[in-house]
N, C-alpha and C positions, 0 to 999 in steps of 0.2 A: 505292256512291254512285248513286241513282237520279236520272234527269235531270228537272227540273222545267219542262218545255216548255209553252208553250201556256196558261200560267196554271195548270197542273195541280198536280201533286206537287213540293214544292219539296226537294230532297235535303237530308238532314241527316246528323248521325252516328247511332249505333246507337240503339235505343229508349231505353236505359239514359241514355244522355247527353241525350238530347232530354228526358226526363221531368226531369233535374236542372236543365236550362235553363229550362223552364216556371217549376220552383218557384223558381229564383233570379230569374225575372224578376219574378215576385209579390212577392217580397221587396224587391228592388231598386225596384220602383215603389212600394212603402209607403215607401221612404226617401227619396222626393221628390228634392230637390235632389241631396243627396248620392248617391242611388242613380242619379241621372241621369249624375253624372259617372262612377259606377263602371261603369255600361252602356256608356258611350262610350270608355273606354280601358283600363280595367283588368280587368274579370272574362274568365275564359277563355270562348273561343267567342264573342267580341264580336260578330260580324256575325248569327250565329243568335240572340243573345240581342236585337238589335236588331231583327230580325226579329219575334221573340215578343211585343215591345211597341210594334211598329209605327213605330219610329224609321227609315223607310227612306225619307223624302221624300214630297212630294205626289204623288197620281196625275195623270197629264195626262189632257186630256179631248179629244174629237174636235171639231176647228173647227167652228163653226156657219156653213157656207159652202155655197153650191150647188157641188156637184162637176162636173166635166167629164164627157164621155163615159165610160161603161163599157160593155165587150162581153164578156159572159160566154157560153160555149157549150162544148159536150162534143167534143171531138175524139179520134179514134182514134190510140193511141200503139202502134206495135209493139214499140219498146223496152221498153214498161210491160206489153205484153200486154193492156191493157185502154183503155177510154174514159177520159179524165181531163178535168178541168175546166181551162178556159185563159181567164184574165180579162184584157183589156186596158184599162188605166185611162189616159185621156187628159186634159191640162189643159184647162180651158174656152177655148172662142175658138180651138182650132186650126185655120188656115187651110190649111195643109199637113202633113198627119200623116206624109208620108214624109220630110220634112225635119229631123224632130226625131230626137234620139238615143233608144234604148231601154235600159230597165234592167230586169233581171230582179228579181222579188221572191219568195224562197224562204221558205216558212214553217217553222214548228218541228214538232216531234214531235208527233203526233194532230191536226194542221192541214190546211189545204186552200187552195186557191186562194180559195174563199169565204171562208174565216176571214180572209185578208188583207184582203178588202173590209171585213169586218165590224170590223176594228180601226181603218178609218178611212183607209185608203190614198187614196181618191178625194178625200177632203176634205183631207187632208193635202197632198196635190198641189195642189188648187186654192189653198190657203191660201199654199202657197211661192210660187206663180206670181204670185198678187195682191201678194206682198211684193216682187216683182221678181226672184225666183230664175229662172233660164233653166228654160224649160219642156222637159218630155221626158214620155217613155211609161212606166210601170209595167207589167210583165207578171208575173202571177202564174199558176203552174201547179200541179197537183196532183202531189207527189213521194212520196206514201205515208206511211204510218202512222208507222212508225220505221225506214226505209230509210237514215238517215243520207246521203242522196242518192247512194247508191252501189248497185251491185247486190248487195244483201243475201241474196237469194233467186234461183235460176234464172229466167229468164223475166221479171224485173221490174228492170229498169236504169234509173233515174232520170236518172242522168248523162250516159248514152248518149242519153236524150230530149232533155236540155237541149242538148248538142253536136250531135247529128245530125238532129233532128227540128224543134225549135221554131225553128229560123233558117228552114226551109220553110214553118212556118206562119205566121211573121210576113210573110215575103215575098208570101205568098197574100194576105196582108190589107192589102199596100201599105206594111209597114213595113219599116226596117233591122234588121239584126242586133244583138243585143243587145252594148253597148260598157262595161256597169256590171251590177252586181248588187249587191242588198240582202239580207243574209240575218239572219234573227231565229232565235236559239238553235239547234236541229237545222241551219235554214237557213244560219247562219253557218259551220258545217262545210261545208256543201254550197257556199257561196258561195267559200270558199276552195280547196275541190277544184275548183271549176268555174275558178277563176282559175289555178290551176296546170295544168290541162289545155289553157288556152287561152295558156300559153307567156308570162304576163306581157303579154298584148296587150290586156286591158280597161284603158278609162281609169280607172275607179274602183269600189273595193269599200267598202261601208259594212256593218259588223258591230254587230247590237243584242244583247248578251248571248249571244255564241258557244258553243255546247255544243261545248267541247273538252276533252280528257281527257289528262291528263299521265302516266297510268299506265294498264296492262291492267286491273288490278283495279277501276280507278274505271269504265272503258269498258264491261265486261262485265256489269255490272248493268242496263245499259238495252237490253241483247239487240239492239243495232243492228249487230253485226258478227257474221259467222260463227265466227270464232275469233281467236286474237292475232295471226295472220299477217294476216287481212283488216283489223283494226283498224291493223296497222303500214303497210300499203300505204295506208291512206287518211286517217288522223289528220293535219290539218294541222300540228298542232305538231312533228310528226316530218320535215316537209319543208319547213321556213322557209328552206332554202339555196335552194331553187328560184323563179323567177321567178313573181310574184303579180299586180301591177299597178302602174301608175305611181302612184296614189294610194290608200293605204289609210286608213280611219277606224273606231275602235273606241269603242263606248259599252257599259260594264256597271257595273251598281250593285255599290258596295261592299259591300252585305248579299246580294249573289247569290253562290250556291256557286262559280259559273263564274268568279268574278272574278280568283282567282289565276292560272288558265290563261290569262284575256284579258290578263292583264299581260304574259306572254310574248310577245305580239305588239308591244310597244312599239317595239323596235328595228326593226320593219319598218313601222310606221305613220306616216303623215304626221300625223295627229291620233289622240289617245286622250284619253278623257274618263271619269273615274270618280267620278260624284257620287253621292251617297247614292241607294240603291234595290235593289230585289229583283227576282226574275226573275218579272215580272208584265206582263200588258198595261197597267197603269197607268203603268209606267216606260217602256215602250216608246212610249206615247203622249207622255210627256213629252218624250222625246228625238226624236221623229221630224220634228219642225219642222228642228233642226239637221241632223239626216241629210239630209232631203230639199234643205236649203239646201247642203250639202256635194256631194252627187250632181249638183244642178243646175250648179254651179260647175264641178266636174270633167269633166262630160260635155259642157259648153258649149265646153271648152277645145280648141284646136287642137294635135294632138301636136307635141312639141317635135321 
């Protein structure tokens, strides 16, 4: 199973089954109403077939609002052994930046800090605060092509960067240490690993289509882990008995191949949302208004 991050390749079954589903989709579409009912509930591989015929819900759009301040720069990361992009997204009208909570925003496979800006995070944050959501900062940083936010190769440790370097970078810019994290796809795995490393001390974790793997045969196809032992040490689904966060929310589309794995988080989550949707930018843009509202509420609460 290959990972479908950043709007790239969507994992499917083997080539023969994919060809079968395409043929079946054509036949089903020709069946009009009857075919629609069949696609919905009966045919094998229902989610894959619904993807094939576009039954994945509407795409979200970037709000047409003026964003707040965005500061993007390159910083030297010793943990990653290279310069990385760092982007701080603030809500409009921020009088005292140091007083606002900070939420990390972790990108998916093949993504970057700039990619999170292109997704519309500045506009979604501005629209949220205009609706009355408590303001907070979003901080995106480059985590690597397919690192799954851990030390996949020697000399490149994105998790050490998040834990050991990012707080200092933020402090130097007059901002608080992160108290929440938003993770999209591969970033969802990173968000849960980060929460575990923080020993449950985060106020909130929001996951959009988290790229989680229930078995090593699935995980090995993305080449994000050195070997099975590395996967077992870092796969969030294998460590759900450990503290994560005071509030966890999950959004994943029912046509997303990662949906079955995401449902395994239900017992640990304060909120779960499984609407129609695939593993695409359009789905993430559709649910980002709800995710930013969740984060603003959770980050704005005082610890019990």
